[in-house]
Each structure stands twice: as structure tokens, then as C-alpha cells.
PDB file of N, CA, C and O in Angstrom, chain B, residues numbered from 101:
ATOM      1  N   MET B 101       0.848  -1.171   0.000  1.00  0.00           N
ATOM      2  CA  MET B 101       0.000   0.000   0.000  1.00  0.00           C
ATOM      3  C   MET B 101       0.902   1.245   0.000  1.00  0.00           C
ATOM      4  O   MET B 101       1.873   1.306   0.755  1.00  0.00           O
ATOM      5  N   SER B 102       0.585   2.226  -0.836  1.00  0.00           N
ATOM      6  CA  SER B 102       1.393   3.441  -0.907  1.00  0.00           C
ATOM      7  C   SER B 102       0.903   4.462   0.113  1.00  0.00           C
ATOM      8  O   SER B 102      -0.281   4.508   0.449  1.00  0.00           O
ATOM      9  N   GLU B 103       1.837   5.280   0.600  1.00  0.00           N
ATOM     10  CA  GLU B 103       1.480   6.326   1.540  1.00  0.00           C
ATOM     11  C   GLU B 103       0.845   7.489   0.792  1.00  0.00           C
ATOM     12  O   GLU B 103       1.251   7.823  -0.321  1.00  0.00           O
ATOM     13  N   ARG B 104      -0.144   8.094   1.410  1.00  0.00           N
ATOM     14  CA  ARG B 104      -0.782   9.270   0.813  1.00  0.00           C
ATOM     15  C   ARG B 104      -0.045  10.509   1.263  1.00  0.00           C
ATOM     16  O   ARG B 104       0.359  10.615   2.421  1.00  0.00           O
ATOM     17  N   THR B 105       0.130  11.432   0.367  1.00  0.00           N
ATOM     18  CA  THR B 105       0.761  12.694   0.718  1.00  0.00           C
ATOM     19  C   THR B 105      -0.264  13.605   1.375  1.00  0.00           C
ATOM     20  O   THR B 105      -1.466  13.429   1.177  1.00  0.00           O
ATOM     21  N   PRO B 106       0.200  14.578   2.155  1.00  0.00           N
ATOM     22  CA  PRO B 106      -0.745  15.513   2.767  1.00  0.00           C
ATOM     23  C   PRO B 106      -1.512  16.271   1.679  1.00  0.00           C
ATOM     24  O   PRO B 106      -1.019  16.419   0.561  1.00  0.00           O
ATOM     25  N   PRO B 107      -2.696  16.743   2.000  1.00  0.00           N
ATOM     26  CA  PRO B 107      -3.440  17.496   0.983  1.00  0.00           C
ATOM     27  C   PRO B 107      -2.678  18.751   0.565  1.00  0.00           C
ATOM     28  O   PRO B 107      -1.968  19.374   1.354  1.00  0.00           O
ATOM     29  N   VAL B 108      -2.853  19.088  -0.687  1.00  0.00           N
ATOM     30  CA  VAL B 108      -2.248  20.286  -1.270  1.00  0.00           C
ATOM     31  C   VAL B 108      -3.392  21.195  -1.694  1.00  0.00           C
ATOM     32  O   VAL B 108      -4.356  20.739  -2.309  1.00  0.00           O
ATOM     33  N   CYS B 109      -3.290  22.471  -1.370  1.00  0.00           N
ATOM     34  CA  CYS B 109      -4.339  23.421  -1.725  1.00  0.00           C
ATOM     35  C   CYS B 109      -4.489  23.504  -3.239  1.00  0.00           C
ATOM     36  O   CYS B 109      -3.512  23.699  -3.961  1.00  0.00           O
ATOM     37  N   PHE B 110      -5.714  23.355  -3.706  1.00  0.00           N
ATOM     38  CA  PHE B 110      -6.015  23.420  -5.134  1.00  0.00           C
ATOM     39  C   PHE B 110      -5.711  24.803  -5.701  1.00  0.00           C
ATOM     40  O   PHE B 110      -5.300  24.921  -6.855  1.00  0.00           O
ATOM     41  N   SER B 111      -5.907  25.849  -4.899  1.00  0.00           N
ATOM     42  CA  SER B 111      -5.724  27.225  -5.382  1.00  0.00           C
ATOM     43  C   SER B 111      -4.265  27.669  -5.421  1.00  0.00           C
ATOM     44  O   SER B 111      -3.796  28.168  -6.443  1.00  0.00           O
ATOM     45  N   CYS B 112      -3.542  27.489  -4.306  1.00  0.00           N
ATOM     46  CA  CYS B 112      -2.177  28.021  -4.240  1.00  0.00           C
ATOM     47  C   CYS B 112      -1.093  26.959  -4.366  1.00  0.00           C
ATOM     48  O   CYS B 112       0.067  27.290  -4.610  1.00  0.00           O
ATOM     49  N   GLY B 113      -1.452  25.688  -4.203  1.00  0.00           N
ATOM     50  CA  GLY B 113      -0.493  24.608  -4.379  1.00  0.00           C
ATOM     51  C   GLY B 113       0.377  24.288  -3.174  1.00  0.00           C
ATOM     52  O   GLY B 113       1.246  23.421  -3.264  1.00  0.00           O
ATOM     53  N   LYS B 114       0.166  24.969  -2.040  1.00  0.00           N
ATOM     54  CA  LYS B 114       1.003  24.676  -0.879  1.00  0.00           C
ATOM     55  C   LYS B 114       0.417  23.510  -0.071  1.00  0.00           C
ATOM     56  O   LYS B 114      -0.786  23.252  -0.096  1.00  0.00           O
ATOM     57  N   SER B 115       1.299  22.825   0.636  1.00  0.00           N
ATOM     58  CA  SER B 115       0.898  21.703   1.475  1.00  0.00           C
ATOM     59  C   SER B 115       0.059  22.198   2.647  1.00  0.00           C
ATOM     60  O   SER B 115       0.341  23.248   3.225  1.00  0.00           O
ATOM     61  N   CYS B 116      -0.961  21.444   2.989  1.00  0.00           N
ATOM     62  CA  CYS B 116      -1.831  21.789   4.111  1.00  0.00           C
ATOM     63  C   CYS B 116      -1.476  20.967   5.354  1.00  0.00           C
ATOM     64  O   CYS B 116      -2.227  20.977   6.330  1.00  0.00           O
ATOM     65  N   ALA B 117      -0.353  20.260   5.333  1.00  0.00           N
ATOM     66  CA  ALA B 117       0.026  19.350   6.417  1.00  0.00           C
ATOM     67  C   ALA B 117       0.121  20.035   7.767  1.00  0.00           C
ATOM     68  O   ALA B 117      -0.237  19.431   8.778  1.00  0.00           O
ATOM     69  N   ASN B 118       0.585  21.260   7.822  1.00  0.00           N
ATOM     70  CA  ASN B 118       0.767  21.953   9.093  1.00  0.00           C
ATOM     71  C   ASN B 118      -0.488  22.654   9.594  1.00  0.00           C
ATOM     72  O   ASN B 118      -0.480  23.205  10.695  1.00  0.00           O
ATOM     73  N   ASN B 119      -1.554  22.647   8.824  1.00  0.00           N
ATOM     74  CA  ASN B 119      -2.775  23.351   9.213  1.00  0.00           C
ATOM     75  C   ASN B 119      -4.013  22.551   8.802  1.00  0.00           C
ATOM     76  O   ASN B 119      -4.971  23.110   8.269  1.00  0.00           O
ATOM     77  N   MET B 120      -3.986  21.250   9.054  1.00  0.00           N
ATOM     78  CA  MET B 120      -5.077  20.366   8.633  1.00  0.00           C
ATOM     79  C   MET B 120      -6.426  20.749   9.253  1.00  0.00           C
ATOM     80  O   MET B 120      -7.468  20.583   8.618  1.00  0.00           O
ATOM     81  N   GLU B 121      -6.410  21.259  10.489  1.00  0.00           N
ATOM     82  CA  GLU B 121      -7.664  21.590  11.160  1.00  0.00           C
ATOM     83  C   GLU B 121      -8.376  22.779  10.528  1.00  0.00           C
ATOM     84  O   GLU B 121      -9.562  22.988  10.781  1.00  0.00           O
ATOM     85  N   ASN B 122      -7.677  23.557   9.713  1.00  0.00           N
ATOM     86  CA  ASN B 122      -8.284  24.698   9.026  1.00  0.00           C
ATOM     87  C   ASN B 122      -8.330  24.518   7.521  1.00  0.00           C
ATOM     88  O   ASN B 122      -8.459  25.490   6.777  1.00  0.00           O
ATOM     89  N   THR B 123      -8.224  23.280   7.074  1.00  0.00           N
ATOM     90  CA  THR B 123      -8.289  22.980   5.643  1.00  0.00           C
ATOM     91  C   THR B 123      -9.706  22.546   5.301  1.00  0.00           C
ATOM     92  O   THR B 123     -10.331  21.803   6.059  1.00  0.00           O
ATOM     93  N   HIS B 124     -10.211  23.003   4.173  1.00  0.00           N
ATOM     94  CA  HIS B 124     -11.564  22.695   3.729  1.00  0.00           C
ATOM     95  C   HIS B 124     -11.487  21.720   2.559  1.00  0.00           C
ATOM     96  O   HIS B 124     -10.565  21.779   1.745  1.00  0.00           O
ATOM     97  N   TYR B 125     -12.473  20.817   2.487  1.00  0.00           N
ATOM     98  CA  TYR B 125     -12.473  19.767   1.474  1.00  0.00           C
ATOM     99  C   TYR B 125     -13.777  19.758   0.702  1.00  0.00           C
ATOM    100  O   TYR B 125     -14.835  20.096   1.232  1.00  0.00           O
ATOM    101  N   CYS B 126     -13.684  19.369  -0.555  1.00  0.00           N
ATOM    102  CA  CYS B 126     -14.871  19.212  -1.397  1.00  0.00           C
ATOM    103  C   CYS B 126     -15.049  17.732  -1.713  1.00  0.00           C
ATOM    104  O   CYS B 126     -14.094  16.959  -1.632  1.00  0.00           O
ATOM    105  N   ILE B 127     -16.240  17.344  -2.064  1.00  0.00           N
ATOM    106  CA  ILE B 127     -16.554  15.968  -2.417  1.00  0.00           C
ATOM    107  C   ILE B 127     -15.748  15.494  -3.637  1.00  0.00           C
ATOM    108  O   ILE B 127     -15.556  14.292  -3.822  1.00  0.00           O
ATOM    109  N   CYS B 128     -15.281  16.425  -4.457  1.00  0.00           N
ATOM    110  CA  CYS B 128     -14.500  16.051  -5.641  1.00  0.00           C
ATOM    111  C   CYS B 128     -13.036  15.777  -5.298  1.00  0.00           C
ATOM    112  O   CYS B 128     -12.214  15.574  -6.191  1.00  0.00           O
ATOM    113  N   ASP B 129     -12.713  15.772  -3.994  1.00  0.00           N
ATOM    114  CA  ASP B 129     -11.396  15.382  -3.486  1.00  0.00           C
ATOM    115  C   ASP B 129     -10.317  16.435  -3.676  1.00  0.00           C
ATOM    116  O   ASP B 129      -9.155  16.104  -3.912  1.00  0.00           O
ATOM    117  N   ILE B 130     -10.698  17.700  -3.572  1.00  0.00           N
ATOM    118  CA  ILE B 130      -9.689  18.762  -3.558  1.00  0.00           C
ATOM    119  C   ILE B 130      -9.708  19.423  -2.182  1.00  0.00           C
ATOM    120  O   ILE B 130     -10.692  19.332  -1.447  1.00  0.00           O
ATOM    121  N   ALA B 131      -8.611  20.083  -1.849  1.00  0.00           N
ATOM    122  CA  ALA B 131      -8.493  20.808  -0.592  1.00  0.00           C
ATOM    123  C   ALA B 131      -8.276  22.284  -0.876  1.00  0.00           C
ATOM    124  O   ALA B 131      -7.676  22.656  -1.885  1.00  0.00           O
ATOM    125  N   ILE B 132      -8.770  23.113   0.023  1.00  0.00           N
ATOM    126  CA  ILE B 132      -8.546  24.557  -0.025  1.00  0.00           C
ATOM    127  C   ILE B 132      -8.000  24.965   1.335  1.00  0.00           C
ATOM    128  O   ILE B 132      -8.608  24.670   2.364  1.00  0.00           O
ATOM    129  N   CYS B 133      -6.857  25.643   1.346  1.00  0.00           N
ATOM    130  CA  CYS B 133      -6.241  26.039   2.612  1.00  0.00           C
ATOM    131  C   CYS B 133      -6.973  27.236   3.218  1.00  0.00           C
ATOM    132  O   CYS B 133      -7.775  27.908   2.569  1.00  0.00           O
ATOM    133  N   HIS B 134      -6.663  27.464   4.470  1.00  0.00           N
ATOM    134  CA  HIS B 134      -7.285  28.568   5.216  1.00  0.00           C
ATOM    135  C   HIS B 134      -6.993  29.925   4.563  1.00  0.00           C
ATOM    136  O   HIS B 134      -7.835  30.823   4.593  1.00  0.00           O
ATOM    137  N   ASP B 135      -5.806  30.071   3.978  1.00  0.00           N
ATOM    138  CA  ASP B 135      -5.442  31.339   3.341  1.00  0.00           C
ATOM    139  C   ASP B 135      -6.248  31.597   2.067  1.00  0.00           C
ATOM    140  O   ASP B 135      -6.486  32.751   1.714  1.00  0.00           O
ATOM    141  N   CYS B 136      -6.665  30.547   1.381  1.00  0.00           N
ATOM    142  CA  CYS B 136      -7.362  30.709   0.093  1.00  0.00           C
ATOM    143  C   CYS B 136      -8.881  30.638   0.197  1.00  0.00           C
ATOM    144  O   CYS B 136      -9.575  30.949  -0.771  1.00  0.00           O
ATOM    145  N   ILE B 137      -9.415  30.235   1.353  1.00  0.00           N
ATOM    146  CA  ILE B 137     -10.872  30.061   1.455  1.00  0.00           C
ATOM    147  C   ILE B 137     -11.624  31.358   1.164  1.00  0.00           C
ATOM    148  O   ILE B 137     -12.716  31.317   0.598  1.00  0.00           O
ATOM    149  N   ASN B 138     -11.064  32.500   1.537  1.00  0.00           N
ATOM    150  CA  ASN B 138     -11.751  33.771   1.277  1.00  0.00           C
ATOM    151  C   ASN B 138     -11.914  34.050  -0.211  1.00  0.00           C
ATOM    152  O   ASN B 138     -12.866  34.722  -0.607  1.00  0.00           O
ATOM    153  N   SER B 139     -11.017  33.553  -1.029  1.00  0.00           N
ATOM    154  CA  SER B 139     -11.103  33.807  -2.468  1.00  0.00           C
ATOM    155  C   SER B 139     -12.192  32.983  -3.150  1.00  0.00           C
ATOM    156  O   SER B 139     -12.565  33.277  -4.285  1.00  0.00           O
ATOM    157  N   VAL B 140     -12.710  31.952  -2.470  1.00  0.00           N
ATOM    158  CA  VAL B 140     -13.753  31.119  -3.072  1.00  0.00           C
ATOM    159  C   VAL B 140     -15.081  31.185  -2.302  1.00  0.00           C
ATOM    160  O   VAL B 140     -16.014  30.439  -2.600  1.00  0.00           O
ATOM    161  N   LYS B 141     -15.157  32.084  -1.309  1.00  0.00           N
ATOM    162  CA  LYS B 141     -16.390  32.230  -0.532  1.00  0.00           C
ATOM    163  C   LYS B 141     -17.494  32.861  -1.369  1.00  0.00           C
ATOM    164  O   LYS B 141     -17.268  33.808  -2.123  1.00  0.00           O
ATOM    165  N   LYS B 142     -18.695  32.309  -1.215  1.00  0.00           N
ATOM    166  CA  LYS B 142     -19.887  32.916  -1.797  1.00  0.00           C
ATOM    167  C   LYS B 142     -20.462  33.908  -0.794  1.00  0.00           C
ATOM    168  O   LYS B 142     -20.914  34.993  -1.159  1.00  0.00           O
ATOM    169  N   ASN B 143     -20.436  33.512   0.484  1.00  0.00           N
ATOM    170  CA  ASN B 143     -20.867  34.357   1.593  1.00  0.00           C
ATOM    171  C   ASN B 143     -20.181  33.842   2.857  1.00  0.00           C
ATOM    172  O   ASN B 143     -19.210  33.092   2.758  1.00  0.00           O
ATOM    173  N   ASN B 144     -20.653  34.220   4.028  1.00  0.00           N
ATOM    174  CA  ASN B 144     -19.996  33.799   5.269  1.00  0.00           C
ATOM    175  C   ASN B 144     -20.243  32.342   5.643  1.00  0.00           C
ATOM    176  O   ASN B 144     -19.644  31.845   6.597  1.00  0.00           O
ATOM    177  N   GLU B 145     -21.104  31.656   4.921  1.00  0.00           N
ATOM    178  CA  GLU B 145     -21.418  30.264   5.242  1.00  0.00           C
ATOM    179  C   GLU B 145     -21.072  29.283   4.131  1.00  0.00           C
ATOM    180  O   GLU B 145     -20.932  28.089   4.395  1.00  0.00           O
ATOM    181  N   ILE B 146     -20.930  29.752   2.902  1.00  0.00           N
ATOM    182  CA  ILE B 146     -20.766  28.866   1.731  1.00  0.00           C
ATOM    183  C   ILE B 146     -19.524  29.248   0.935  1.00  0.00           C
ATOM    184  O   ILE B 146     -19.229  30.427   0.743  1.00  0.00           O
ATOM    185  N   TRP B 147     -18.794  28.217   0.470  1.00  0.00           N
ATOM    186  CA  TRP B 147     -17.719  28.452  -0.498  1.00  0.00           C
ATOM    187  C   TRP B 147     -17.997  27.585  -1.718  1.00  0.00           C
ATOM    188  O   TRP B 147     -18.624  26.531  -1.616  1.00  0.00           O
ATOM    189  N   ILE B 148     -17.523  28.040  -2.868  1.00  0.00           N
ATOM    190  CA  ILE B 148     -17.748  27.333  -4.123  1.00  0.00           C
ATOM    191  C   ILE B 148     -16.441  26.709  -4.579  1.00  0.00           C
ATOM    192  O   ILE B 148     -15.426  27.391  -4.722  1.00  0.00           O
ATOM    193  N   CYS B 149     -16.482  25.409  -4.805  1.00  0.00           N
ATOM    194  CA  CYS B 149     -15.293  24.676  -5.222  1.00  0.00           C
ATOM    195  C   CYS B 149     -14.812  25.187  -6.583  1.00  0.00           C
ATOM    196  O   CYS B 149     -15.591  25.222  -7.536  1.00  0.00           O
ATOM    197  N   PRO B 150     -13.544  25.581  -6.686  1.00  0.00           N
ATOM    198  CA  PRO B 150     -13.034  26.063  -7.969  1.00  0.00           C
ATOM    199  C   PRO B 150     -12.844  24.950  -8.991  1.00  0.00           C
ATOM    200  O   PRO B 150     -12.627  25.227 -10.171  1.00  0.00           O
ATOM    201  N   HIS B 151     -12.921  23.703  -8.556  1.00  0.00           N
ATOM    202  CA  HIS B 151     -12.753  22.566  -9.469  1.00  0.00           C
ATOM    203  C   HIS B 151     -14.082  22.089 -10.052  1.00  0.00           C
ATOM    204  O   HIS B 151     -14.236  22.002 -11.270  1.00  0.00           O
ATOM    205  N   CYS B 152     -15.052  21.777  -9.167  1.00  0.00           N
ATOM    206  CA  CYS B 152     -16.326  21.209  -9.644  1.00  0.00           C
ATOM    207  C   CYS B 152     -17.515  22.153  -9.504  1.00  0.00           C
ATOM    208  O   CYS B 152     -18.617  21.823  -9.941  1.00  0.00           O
ATOM    209  N   LYS B 153     -17.306  23.324  -8.900  1.00  0.00           N
ATOM    210  CA  LYS B 153     -18.337  24.365  -8.706  1.00  0.00           C
ATOM    211  C   LYS B 153     -19.412  23.975  -7.690  1.00  0.00           C
ATOM    212  O   LYS B 153     -20.461  24.618  -7.633  1.00  0.00           O
ATOM    213  N   GLU B 154     -19.174  22.938  -6.890  1.00  0.00           N
ATOM    214  CA  GLU B 154     -20.094  22.530  -5.833  1.00  0.00           C
ATOM    215  C   GLU B 154     -20.108  23.580  -4.727  1.00  0.00           C
ATOM    216  O   GLU B 154     -19.063  24.134  -4.387  1.00  0.00           O
ATOM    217  N   GLU B 155     -21.276  23.857  -4.167  1.00  0.00           N
ATOM    218  CA  GLU B 155     -21.380  24.746  -3.016  1.00  0.00           C
ATOM    219  C   GLU B 155     -21.158  23.923  -1.759  1.00  0.00           C
ATOM    220  O   GLU B 155     -21.790  22.882  -1.577  1.00  0.00           O
ATOM    221  N   ASN B 156     -20.261  24.383  -0.888  1.00  0.00           N
ATOM    222  CA  ASN B 156     -19.902  23.666   0.330  1.00  0.00           C
ATOM    223  C   ASN B 156     -20.074  24.558   1.553  1.00  0.00           C
ATOM    224  O   ASN B 156     -19.811  25.760   1.500  1.00  0.00           O
ATOM    225  N   ASP B 157     -20.512  23.966   2.638  1.00  0.00           N
ATOM    226  CA  ASP B 157     -20.618  24.669   3.915  1.00  0.00           C
ATOM    227  C   ASP B 157     -19.211  24.898   4.452  1.00  0.00           C
ATOM    228  O   ASP B 157     -18.408  23.966   4.488  1.00  0.00           O
ATOM    229  N   ILE B 158     -18.900  26.119   4.870  1.00  0.00           N
ATOM    230  CA  ILE B 158     -17.546  26.444   5.320  1.00  0.00           C
ATOM    231  C   ILE B 158     -17.158  25.607   6.534  1.00  0.00           C
ATOM    232  O   ILE B 158     -16.090  24.995   6.528  1.00  0.00           O
ATOM    233  N   GLU B 159     -17.978  25.560   7.559  1.00  0.00           N
ATOM    234  CA  GLU B 159     -17.638  24.762   8.753  1.00  0.00           C
ATOM    235  C   GLU B 159     -17.784  23.272   8.487  1.00  0.00           C
ATOM    236  O   GLU B 159     -16.967  22.483   8.960  1.00  0.00           O
ATOM    237  N   GLY B 160     -18.787  22.880   7.756  1.00  0.00           N
ATOM    238  CA  GLY B 160     -19.050  21.460   7.503  1.00  0.00           C
ATOM    239  C   GLY B 160     -18.044  20.796   6.581  1.00  0.00           C
ATOM    240  O   GLY B 160     -17.963  19.568   6.539  1.00  0.00           O
ATOM    241  N   SER B 161     -17.289  21.570   5.853  1.00  0.00           N
ATOM    242  CA  SER B 161     -16.336  20.990   4.904  1.00  0.00           C
ATOM    243  C   SER B 161     -14.932  20.828   5.484  1.00  0.00           C
ATOM    244  O   SER B 161     -14.011  20.407   4.783  1.00  0.00           O
ATOM    245  N   LYS B 162     -14.773  21.163   6.765  1.00  0.00           N
ATOM    246  CA  LYS B 162     -13.482  20.945   7.432  1.00  0.00           C
ATOM    247  C   LYS B 162     -13.381  19.470   7.832  1.00  0.00           C
ATOM    248  O   LYS B 162     -14.376  18.857   8.219  1.00  0.00           O
ATOM    249  N   LEU B 163     -12.190  18.914   7.737  1.00  0.00           N
ATOM    250  CA  LEU B 163     -11.980  17.540   8.158  1.00  0.00           C
ATOM    251  C   LEU B 163     -12.132  17.412   9.667  1.00  0.00           C
ATOM    252  O   LEU B 163     -12.737  16.459  10.158  1.00  0.00           O
ATOM    253  N   PHE B 164     -11.581  18.374  10.398  1.00  0.00           N
ATOM    254  CA  PHE B 164     -11.681  18.388  11.856  1.00  0.00           C
ATOM    255  C   PHE B 164     -12.597  19.530  12.259  1.00  0.00           C
ATOM    256  O   PHE B 164     -12.313  20.692  11.969  1.00  0.00           O
ATOM    257  N   ARG B 165     -13.706  19.199  12.934  1.00  0.00           N
ATOM    258  CA  ARG B 165     -14.684  20.218  13.345  1.00  0.00           C
ATOM    259  C   ARG B 165     -14.855  20.187  14.848  1.00  0.00           C
ATOM    260  O   ARG B 165     -14.781  19.125  15.466  1.00  0.00           O
ATOM    261  N   THR B 166     -15.082  21.344  15.434  1.00  0.00           N
ATOM    262  CA  THR B 166     -15.347  21.404  16.860  1.00  0.00           C
ATOM    263  C   THR B 166     -16.840  21.185  17.084  1.00  0.00           C
ATOM    264  O   THR B 166     -17.664  21.714  16.337  1.00  0.00           O
ATOM    265  N   PRO B 167     -17.190  20.413  18.104  1.00  0.00           N
ATOM    266  CA  PRO B 167     -18.625  20.117  18.349  1.00  0.00           C
ATOM    267  C   PRO B 167     -19.395  21.335  18.805  1.00  0.00           C
ATOM    268  O   PRO B 167     -20.598  21.249  19.049  1.00  0.00           O
TER     269      PRO B 167
END
């Protein structure tokens, strides 16, 4: 089995390994880092995936969420 690399931001290309708790994910398997999320926000609750154009909940699309 091969090891998976840390997610890389679809927008800026940097590794999200050091900030996984603030990385957002889309169902199409791309990641958006905390620094780039503002560039794809539709409003304060929704961001639009630059790859598949899916609308995603900002808090709900984080891998790690606080209860």
C-alpha cells in the first residue's frame, strides 16, 4: 500500500500538512487552505469549489470540526 501525501491546496499549491484543522475539502477530493478560502467564498457560510463548482458549507467541509 502506498502512503498518501498531505493534501495540497487546489488554489495556491502549498501543502496543508501543518494546518489540517483549518483545511476545507470538497466531495470532488480537492483541498482549499485557510489562506485561500476567502477567495472562493460565496458568503460567510458557503464556499464554491473552484474545481467542480459545488457549493460547500464552510464549517461542515473541514476535516476536523469542533462540536
